[in-house]
N, C-alpha and C positions, 0 to 999 in steps of 0.2 A: 501492499498501499503504500504509492508515494504520495510523502506535506510537503507543501514547500509554503515554504514562512515568508512574506513580505513584508517591510517595517515601509511605517512609508510616514509622511508631516500628512495633520487632520488637517478636516477642510474641502475633503474632496465630496462632491456631492457622493449618494447614495447608486446613481444611474453608472455612478463615471466609475463607483468601486463592483457594480452586477458583473461590472462590464471585463474587468479585470481579473476581475474571477475568471469568467465565464473562455478569455480569450488565455489567461495558466493554463485552464483544465484541458481547455483543448489542445496547449502545446504538449501538455505533458500528458497527452491519452494517446496521440498519436506520435511523441516521438518513441518515448514507452512500451509499445503497445498494450496498454493493461485499458480498460474501461471507465471510463469517466467514474462511477459509483468509488473507483477504490483510489481518488484522486481529492485528497484533500490540503485546501488551501484554508491558511492563517492570515487573516491580513492585520496590522497590529497599527492603529495610529497614535505615531504619537505626536505631542502643543509643541508646537516654535521652540519653546525655553526649555525641551527635553533632547535638545538635537542641538550639536553642532559641529564647525570646520573651523580647523586652522586656531582652536581655541576662543569663539562666537560662537554663541547661540543663534537657531537659525533666527527667530522672536528679534534679534537683535539687526541679525544682518535684515531684514526686512524691514525695518523702520526705516522711515525717508533721515538722509543726511538733517543734522540740523543746520541752519541757511550762516554763512559765514559772516559773523559778528563785525568783521575789521571793518573801522571804514574805511574808506577811498576818499 
């Protein structure tokens, strides 16, 4: 029984997540020659402040940069 674990940032629609699960199931079914009911897809959604790249959370990276307050 293939088990596929997917970790994504939260915020996507139910429809997009369902489409992802269907496509993953189809890919595993075709590639491993198993029945769809044998495939398990585990989808984990993480908040942007629980996911970091280069020491900076995705929440920080998604925030607009502060306006330059240096007088011109």
